NUMARVO-245441 format. One record per atom (N, C-alpha, C, O): residue number from 0; residue in three letters; atom name; x, y, z. Coordinates in steps of 0.2 Angstrom, whole numbers, plus 5000, padded with zeros to 4 digits. Example, Ala and Ser with C-alpha at 12.3 -4.5 7.8 and 13.67 -1.06 7.14 Angstrom:
// residues 2
     k     r    a     c1     c2     c3
     0   ALA    N   5066   4972   5039
     0   ALA   CA   5062   4978   5039
     0   ALA    C   5066   4984   5039
     0   ALA    O   5071   4983   5042
     1   SER    N   5064   4989   5035
     1   SER   CA   5068   4995   5036
     1   SER    C   5064   5000   5039
     1   SER    O   5067   5006   5040
//
This chain:
// residues 126
     k     r    a     c1     c2     c3
     0   MET    N   4865   4779   5098
     0   MET   CA   4865   4778   5092
     0   MET    C   4866   4788   5095
     0   MET    O   4869   4791   5090
     1   GLY    N   4865   4793   5101
     1   GLY   CA   4868   4797   5099
     1   GLY    C   4873   4801   5099
     1   GLY    O   4874   4807   5096
     2   GLY    N   4877   4796   5103
     2   GLY   CA   4884   4797   5104
     2   GLY    C   4888   4796   5097
     2   GLY    O   4894   4798   5096
     3   LYS    N   4886   4793   5093
     3   LYS   CA   4887   4793   5083
     3   LYS    C   4887   4799   5083
     3   LYS    O   4892   4802   5084
     4   CYS    N   4882   4801   5081
     4   CYS   CA   4878   4809   5081
     4   CYS    C   4886   4813   5081
     4   CYS    O   4889   4814   5076
     5   TRP    N   4887   4814   5089
     5   TRP   CA   4892   4820   5090
     5   TRP    C   4898   4817   5087
     5   TRP    O   4903   4821   5087
     6   ILE    N   4898   4810   5085
     6   ILE   CA   4907   4813   5084
     6   ILE    C   4906   4812   5077
     6   ILE    O   4911   4811   5074
     7   LEU    N   4899   4811   5072
     7   LEU   CA   4900   4813   5067
     7   LEU    C   4902   4821   5063
     7   LEU    O   4905   4822   5059
     8   LEU    N   4898   4824   5067
     8   LEU   CA   4897   4831   5068
     8   LEU    C   4906   4836   5072
     8   LEU    O   4909   4841   5071
     9   TRP    N   4906   4830   5075
     9   TRP   CA   4914   4836   5078
     9   TRP    C   4918   4832   5074
     9   TRP    O   4922   4835   5074
    10   LEU    N   4918   4829   5072
    10   LEU   CA   4926   4823   5068
    10   LEU    C   4926   4831   5059
    10   LEU    O   4931   4834   5057
    11   PRO    N   4923   4833   5058
    11   PRO   CA   4923   4836   5052
    11   PRO    C   4924   4842   5054
    11   PRO    O   4928   4844   5050
    12   LEU    N   4923   4848   5059
    12   LEU   CA   4928   4851   5063
    12   LEU    C   4933   4853   5065
    12   LEU    O   4937   4858   5064
    13   SER    N   4933   4844   5069
    13   SER   CA   4939   4845   5067
    13   SER    C   4943   4848   5062
    13   SER    O   4947   4853   5062
    14   LEU    N   4941   4844   5057
    14   LEU   CA   4947   4842   5055
    14   LEU    C   4950   4848   5049
    14   LEU    O   4955   4848   5046
    15   LEU    N   4944   4853   5048
    15   LEU   CA   4943   4860   5047
    15   LEU    C   4948   4864   5052
    15   LEU    O   4951   4868   5050
    16   ALA    N   4948   4863   5058
    16   ALA   CA   4951   4868   5063
    16   ALA    C   4961   4866   5061
    16   ALA    O   4965   4869   5064
    17   ALA    N   4962   4862   5056
    17   ALA   CA   4966   4857   5059
    17   ALA    C   4972   4861   5054
    17   ALA    O   4979   4862   5055
    18   GLY    N   4968   4864   5049
    18   GLY   CA   4971   4868   5044
    18   GLY    C   4977   4871   5044
    18   GLY    O   4981   4870   5040
    19   ARG    N   4978   4877   5051
    19   ARG   CA   4982   4884   5053
    19   ARG    C   4986   4881   5058
    19   ARG    O   4982   4877   5062
    20   ASP    N   4991   4882   5059
    20   ASP   CA   4995   4881   5065
    20   ASP    C   4998   4887   5069
    20   ASP    O   5003   4891   5068
    21   PRO    N   4991   4886   5076
    21   PRO   CA   4989   4892   5082
    21   PRO    C   4994   4892   5082
    21   PRO    O   4993   4892   5076
    22   PHE    N   5003   4892   5083
    22   PHE   CA   5009   4895   5085
    22   PHE    C   5011   4899   5081
    22   PHE    O   5014   4903   5084
    23   LEU    N   5009   4901   5071
    23   LEU   CA   5013   4902   5069
    23   LEU    C   5008   4912   5069
    23   LEU    O   5001   4913   5069
    24   PRO    N   5012   4917   5070
    24   PRO   CA   5007   4923   5068
    24   PRO    C   5002   4923   5062
    24   PRO    O   5004   4919   5058
    25   VAL    N   4999   4925   5061
    25   VAL   CA   4992   4927   5057
    25   VAL    C   4998   4931   5053
    25   VAL    O   5003   4934   5055
    26   GLU    N   4994   4927   5046
    26   GLU   CA   5000   4932   5041
    26   GLU    C   4994   4936   5037
    26   GLU    O   4989   4934   5035
    27   ASP    N   4998   4944   5036
    27   ASP   CA   4995   4951   5036
    27   ASP    C   4993   4953   5029
    27   ASP    O   4997   4956   5025
    28   PRO    N   4987   4950   5026
    28   PRO   CA   4988   4951   5017
    28   PRO    C   4990   4959   5016
    28   PRO    O   4993   4960   5011
    29   CYS    N   4988   4963   5019
    29   CYS   CA   4989   4970   5019
    29   CYS    C   4994   4972   5016
    29   CYS    O   4994   4974   5010
    30   ARG    N   5000   4969   5020
    30   ARG   CA   5006   4970   5024
    30   ARG    C   5008   4977   5025
    30   ARG    O   5013   4979   5023
    31   THR    N   5004   4982   5028
    31   THR   CA   5005   4989   5031
    31   THR    C   5010   4989   5037
    31   THR    O   5013   4994   5037
    32   ALA    N   5011   4983   5041
    32   ALA   CA   5016   4987   5045
    32   ALA    C   5024   4987   5041
    32   ALA    O   5030   4987   5042
    33   GLN    N   5021   4987   5037
    33   GLN   CA   5030   4984   5032
    33   GLN    C   5031   4992   5028
    33   GLN    O   5036   4994   5026
    34   LEU    N   5026   4997   5029
    34   LEU   CA   5024   5003   5028
    34   LEU    C   5029   5009   5030
    34   LEU    O   5029   5015   5028
    35   SER    N   5034   5007   5033
    35   SER   CA   5037   5012   5039
    35   SER    C   5045   5009   5036
    35   SER    O   5050   5012   5036
    36   GLN    N   5043   5007   5034
    36   GLN   CA   5052   5002   5034
    36   GLN    C   5056   5003   5025
    36   GLN    O   5062   5003   5024
    37   TRP    N   5050   5003   5020
    37   TRP   CA   5050   5008   5014
    37   TRP    C   5054   5014   5012
    37   TRP    O   5055   5017   5018
    38   ARG    N   5056   5017   5009
    38   ARG   CA   5060   5021   5008
    38   ARG    C   5059   5023   5000
    38   ARG    O   5059   5018   4996
    39   TYR    N   5059   5028   4999
    39   TYR   CA   5058   5032   4992
    39   TYR    C   5064   5035   4992
    39   TYR    O   5067   5039   4996
    40   GLY    N   5067   5033   4985
    40   GLY   CA   5074   5036   4983
    40   GLY    C   5074   5042   4978
    40   GLY    O   5079   5046   4978
    41   GLY    N   5069   5043   4975
    41   GLY   CA   5070   5045   4970
    41   GLY    C   5066   5044   4966
    41   GLY    O   5062   5041   4967
    42   ALA    N   5066   5047   4957
    42   ALA   CA   5063   5044   4952
    42   ALA    C   5071   5046   4945
    42   ALA    O   5077   5049   4946
    43   ALA    N   5068   5045   4939
    43   ALA   CA   5071   5049   4934
    43   ALA    C   5068   5046   4931
    43   ALA    O   5066   5041   4932
    44   GLY    N   5067   5050   4924
    44   GLY   CA   5066   5051   4916
    44   GLY    C   5061   5057   4915
    44   GLY    O   5061   5060   4919
    45   ASP    N   5058   5058   4911
    45   ASP   CA   5054   5063   4908
    45   ASP    C   5049   5062   4906
    45   ASP    O   5047   5056   4907
    46   GLY    N   5044   5067   4902
    46   GLY   CA   5039   5066   4899
    46   GLY    C   5034   5059   4898
    46   GLY    O   5028   5057   4900
    47   ALA    N   5040   5055   4897
    47   ALA   CA   5037   5048   4895
    47   ALA    C   5035   5044   4898
    47   ALA    O   5033   5039   4896
    48   GLY    N   5036   5045   4903
    48   GLY   CA   5037   5041   4912
    48   GLY    C   5041   5041   4918
    48   GLY    O   5046   5038   4916
    49   TRP    N   5041   5042   4921
    49   TRP   CA   5048   5042   4927
    49   TRP    C   5047   5036   4930
    49   TRP    O   5042   5033   4930
    50   THR    N   5053   5033   4933
    50   THR   CA   5054   5026   4932
    50   THR    C   5056   5029   4943
    50   THR    O   5059   5035   4944
    51   GLY    N   5054   5025   4947
    51   GLY   CA   5054   5028   4955
    51   GLY    C   5058   5020   4957
    51   GLY    O   5059   5015   4954
    52   PHE    N   5061   5026   4964
    52   PHE   CA   5068   5022   4967
    52   PHE    C   5066   5017   4972
    52   PHE    O   5072   5014   4971
    53   LEU    N   5064   5014   4975
    53   LEU   CA   5060   5010   4982
    53   LEU    C   5063   5005   4983
    53   LEU    O   5064   5000   4979
    54   GLN    N   5065   5007   4990
    54   GLN   CA   5069   5001   4994
    54   GLN    C   5065   4999   5001
    54   GLN    O   5065   5003   5006
    55   ASP    N   5063   4993   5000
    55   ASP   CA   5060   4988   5003
    55   ASP    C   5062   4987   5012
    55   ASP    O   5065   4990   5015
    56   GLY    N   5060   4983   5013
    56   GLY   CA   5061   4983   5022
    56   GLY    C   5068   4981   5021
    56   GLY    O   5073   4984   5023
    57   SER    N   5068   4976   5019
    57   SER   CA   5077   4970   5021
    57   SER    C   5081   4973   5015
    57   SER    O   5084   4969   5011
    58   GLY    N   5080   4983   5012
    58   GLY   CA   5084   4985   5010
    58   GLY    C   5086   4982   5003
    58   GLY    O   5092   4983   5001
    59   MET    N   5084   4980   5000
    59   MET   CA   5082   4981   4990
    59   MET    C   5080   4983   4989
    59   MET    O   5074   4983   4991
    60   TRP    N   5082   4987   4984
    60   TRP   CA   5080   4991   4979
    60   TRP    C   5077   4989   4974
    60   TRP    O   5079   4985   4970
    61   ARG    N   5072   4992   4973
    61   ARG   CA   5063   4990   4966
    61   ARG    C   5067   4997   4962
    61   ARG    O   5069   5002   4965
    62   ARG    N   5066   4995   4955
    62   ARG   CA   5062   5000   4950
    62   ARG    C   5058   4998   4950
    62   ARG    O   5057   4992   4950
    63   VAL    N   5051   5005   4952
    63   VAL   CA   5045   5004   4952
    63   VAL    C   5044   5011   4941
    63   VAL    O   5047   5014   4937
    64   ARG    N   5034   5007   4942
    64   ARG   CA   5036   5013   4937
    64   ARG    C   5026   5013   4939
    64   ARG    O   5023   5009   4942
    65   LEU    N   5023   5019   4935
    65   LEU   CA   5016   5018   4938
    65   LEU    C   5011   5015   4935
    65   LEU    O   5009   5015   4929
    66   ASP    N   5007   5011   4942
    66   ASP   CA   5000   5009   4939
    66   ASP    C   5005   5002   4940
    66   ASP    O   5001   4998   4940
    67   GLU    N   5011   5001   4941
    67   GLU   CA   5013   4995   4944
    67   GLU    C   5012   4993   4949
    67   GLU    O   5012   4997   4953
    68   GLN    N   5010   4986   4952
    68   GLN   CA   5009   4981   4957
    68   GLN    C   5015   4980   4958
    68   GLN    O   5019   4978   4954
    69   LEU    N   5017   4981   4966
    69   LEU   CA   5021   4977   4971
    69   LEU    C   5018   4971   4973
    69   LEU    O   5012   4968   4975
    70   PRO    N   5025   4969   4973
    70   PRO   CA   5029   4960   4978
    70   PRO    C   5018   4960   4981
    70   PRO    O   5013   4957   4980
    71   THR    N   5019   4966   4987
    71   THR   CA   5018   4967   4992
    71   THR    C   5013   4966   4991
    71   THR    O   5010   4963   4996
    72   GLY    N   5006   4969   4985
    72   GLY   CA   5000   4970   4982
    72   GLY    C   4996   4978   4980
    72   GLY    O   4992   4980   4976
    73   TRP    N   5001   4982   4986
    73   TRP   CA   5001   4990   4986
    73   TRP    C   5001   4990   4976
    73   TRP    O   5004   4986   4973
    74   ARG    N   4998   4994   4974
    74   ARG   CA   4998   4995   4970
    74   ARG    C   4999   5005   4968
    74   ARG    O   4996   5009   4970
    75   VAL    N   5005   5005   4964
    75   VAL   CA   5009   5014   4962
    75   VAL    C   5002   5018   4959
    75   VAL    O   4998   5015   4956
    76   SER    N   5002   5025   4962
    76   SER   CA   4996   5027   4961
    76   SER    C   4998   5034   4956
    76   SER    O   4994   5037   4952
    77   ARG    N   5006   5038   4958
    77   ARG   CA   5006   5041   4960
    77   ARG    C   5015   5043   4958
    77   ARG    O   5018   5039   4961
    78   LEU    N   5018   5048   4954
    78   LEU   CA   5029   5046   4954
    78   LEU    C   5027   5052   4950
    78   LEU    O   5025   5053   4945
    79   THR    N   5032   5056   4956
    79   THR   CA   5037   5059   4953
    79   THR    C   5039   5061   4955
    79   THR    O   5036   5060   4961
    80   ALA    N   5045   5064   4955
    80   ALA   CA   5053   5067   4956
    80   ALA    C   5052   5067   4966
    80   ALA    O   5056   5064   4969
    81   GLY    N   5048   5070   4970
    81   GLY   CA   5048   5069   4974
    81   GLY    C   5043   5066   4979
    81   GLY    O   5045   5067   4984
    82   GLU    N   5039   5064   4978
    82   GLU   CA   5035   5059   4980
    82   GLU    C   5031   5053   4975
    82   GLU    O   5028   5053   4970
    83   LEU    N   5031   5048   4978
    83   LEU   CA   5027   5041   4978
    83   LEU    C   5026   5040   4984
    83   LEU    O   5029   5040   4989
    84   ASP    N   5018   5038   4978
    84   ASP   CA   5011   5035   4979
    84   ASP    C   5009   5029   4979
    84   ASP    O   5011   5026   4974
    85   ILE    N   5003   5026   4985
    85   ILE   CA   5003   5019   4983
    85   ILE    C   4995   5018   4985
    85   ILE    O   4992   5022   4989
    86   VAL    N   4993   5014   4984
    86   VAL   CA   4988   5012   4986
    86   VAL    C   4989   5004   4989
    86   VAL    O   4994   5001   4988
    87   THR    N   4983   5002   4994
    87   THR   CA   4984   4996   4995
    87   THR    C   4978   4993   4995
    87   THR    O   4974   4996   4995
    88   PRO    N   4976   4983   4995
    88   PRO   CA   4972   4981   4991
    88   PRO    C   4965   4987   4997
    88   PRO    O   4964   4992   5002
    89   PRO    N   4959   4981   4993
    89   PRO   CA   4953   4987   4995
    89   PRO    C   4953   4981   5003
    89   PRO    O   4954   4975   5004
    90   GLY    N   4950   4987   5007
    90   GLY   CA   4947   4982   5015
    90   GLY    C   4955   4983   5019
    90   GLY    O   4954   4979   5024
    91   CYS    N   4963   4985   5019
    91   CYS   CA   4968   4987   5022
    91   CYS    C   4966   4995   5024
    91   CYS    O   4962   4998   5021
    92   GLU    N   4970   4996   5029
    92   GLU   CA   4969   5004   5032
    92   GLU    C   4978   5004   5032
    92   GLU    O   4980   4998   5032
    93   PRO    N   4982   5010   5032
    93   PRO   CA   4978   5014   5028
    93   PRO    C   4975   5012   5022
    93   PRO    O   4977   5007   5020
    94   PRO    N   4970   5015   5017
    94   PRO   CA   4971   5012   5009
    94   PRO    C   4975   5016   5004
    94   PRO    O   4975   5016   4998
    95   ALA    N   4979   5021   5012
    95   ALA   CA   4986   5024   5005
    95   ALA    C   4991   5025   5006
    95   ALA    O   4992   5023   5011
    96   TRP    N   4996   5029   5003
    96   TRP   CA   5001   5029   5007
    96   TRP    C   5006   5033   5004
    96   TRP    O   5006   5031   4998
    97   ARG    N   5011   5039   5005
    97   ARG   CA   5015   5041   5003
    97   ARG    C   5020   5042   5005
    97   ARG    O   5022   5045   5010
    98   TRP    N   5024   5041   5001
    98   TRP   CA   5034   5042   5002
    98   TRP    C   5036   5048   5001
    98   TRP    O   5037   5050   4995
    99   GLN    N   5037   5051   5003
    99   GLN   CA   5044   5058   4997
    99   GLN    C   5049   5054   5000
    99   GLN    O   5050   5050   5004
   100   ARG    N   5054   5060   4995
   100   ARG   CA   5063   5056   4992
   100   ARG    C   5066   5059   4998
   100   ARG    O   5065   5064   5001
   101   GLU    N   5070   5053   4999
   101   GLU   CA   5076   5055   5005
   101   GLU    C   5080   5052   5002
   101   GLU    O   5081   5047   4998
   102   GLY    N   5086   5060   5007
   102   GLY   CA   5093   5056   5003
   102   GLY    C   5095   5067   5002
   102   GLY    O   5093   5073   5001
   103   LYS    N   5100   5065   5002
   103   LYS   CA   5105   5072   4999
   103   LYS    C   5101   5075   4992
   103   LYS    O   5095   5072   4990
   104   GLN    N   5103   5079   4988
   104   GLN   CA   5102   5081   4982
   104   GLN    C   5108   5087   4981
   104   GLN    O   5109   5093   4984
   105   ASP    N   5112   5085   4976
   105   ASP   CA   5118   5087   4974
   105   ASP    C   5115   5090   4967
   105   ASP    O   5114   5086   4962
   106   ASP    N   5115   5095   4967
   106   ASP   CA   5112   5098   4961
   106   ASP    C   5119   5101   4956
   106   ASP    O   5119   5103   4950
   107   ALA    N   5126   5102   4963
   107   ALA   CA   5129   5106   4959
   107   ALA    C   5133   5101   4951
   107   ALA    O   5136   5103   4946
   108   MET    N   5130   5094   4953
   108   MET   CA   5135   5089   4948
   108   MET    C   5131   5089   4942
   108   MET    O   5132   5084   4938
   109   ASP    N   5124   5096   4940
   109   ASP   CA   5121   5093   4935
   109   ASP    C   5121   5102   4931
   109   ASP    O   5119   5105   4926
   110   LYS    N   5126   5103   4935
   110   LYS   CA   5130   5112   4931
   110   LYS    C   5133   5110   4925
   110   LYS    O   5137   5107   4922
   111   SER    N   5128   5115   4922
   111   SER   CA   5132   5115   4912
   111   SER    C   5138   5116   4914
   111   SER    O   5139   5116   4920
   112   ALA    N   5143   5118   4910
   112   ALA   CA   5148   5120   4910
   112   ALA    C   5149   5126   4908
   112   ALA    O   5155   5128   4909
   113   ALA    N   5146   5129   4906
   113   ALA   CA   5146   5137   4906
   113   ALA    C   5144   5139   4911
   113   ALA    O   5146   5145   4911
   114   SER    N   5140   5137   4917
   114   SER   CA   5138   5141   4923
   114   SER    C   5142   5139   4928
   114   SER    O   5143   5142   4933
   115   ALA    N   5145   5132   4925
   115   ALA   CA   5152   5131   4931
   115   ALA    C   5161   5136   4931
   115   ALA    O   5166   5136   4934
   116   ALA    N   5158   5139   4923
   116   ALA   CA   5165   5140   4921
   116   ALA    C   5161   5152   4925
   116   ALA    O   5165   5156   4927
   117   THR    N   5154   5153   4926
   117   THR   CA   5154   5158   4929
   117   THR    C   5155   5158   4933
   117   THR    O   5157   5163   4935
   118   ALA    N   5152   5152   4939
   118   ALA   CA   5157   5152   4946
   118   ALA    C   5160   5150   4946
   118   ALA    O   5159   5145   4950
   119   GLY    N   5166   5150   4943
   119   GLY   CA   5173   5150   4944
   119   GLY    C   5178   5142   4944
   119   GLY    O   5184   5141   4946
   120   GLY    N   5172   5138   4940
   120   GLY   CA   5176   5131   4940
   120   GLY    C   5179   5131   4935
   120   GLY    O   5183   5126   4935
   121   GLY    N   5179   5135   4927
   121   GLY   CA   5183   5132   4924
   121   GLY    C   5190   5140   4923
   121   GLY    O   5190   5145   4926
   122   ARG    N   5193   5138   4919
   122   ARG   CA   5199   5141   4918
   122   ARG    C   5196   5150   4916
   122   ARG    O   5191   5154   4915
   123   ARG    N   5202   5151   4918
   123   ARG   CA   5199   5161   4918
   123   ARG    C   5206   5162   4911
   123   ARG    O   5209   5157   4909
   124   ALA    N   5205   5170   4910
   124   ALA   CA   5206   5168   4902
   124   ALA    C   5210   5174   4905
   124   ALA    O   5209   5177   4911
   125   LYS    N   5215   5174   4900
   125   LYS   CA   5222   5177   4903
   125   LYS    C   5221   5184   4898
   125   LYS    O   5226   5188   4898
//
């Protein structure tokens, strides 16, 4: 009788342990290892709101807005032309992360015609 009791106790425990493959890596619900692989390319917008351009670890560009939740579970908490801040889910380390804009800025492209003419880029008067 004592042997049957041990089997009855052991059977449910073995079924619980069979739920996870021990050879697969443990899934990281916070996905904080990916943070350093993402890049912030800048933002476009005005006073009504900004749209940021964020590149994930696989190289795919995403458009993000303030308070948007990303597929990783991170939430955009601050968005400016130069920086993007996210908040990770509760219990994750680090609790927040900041990316600064990467890439080169070409201000000459955005100059008005009047300023280009004074800089020697326009036609000269005869």
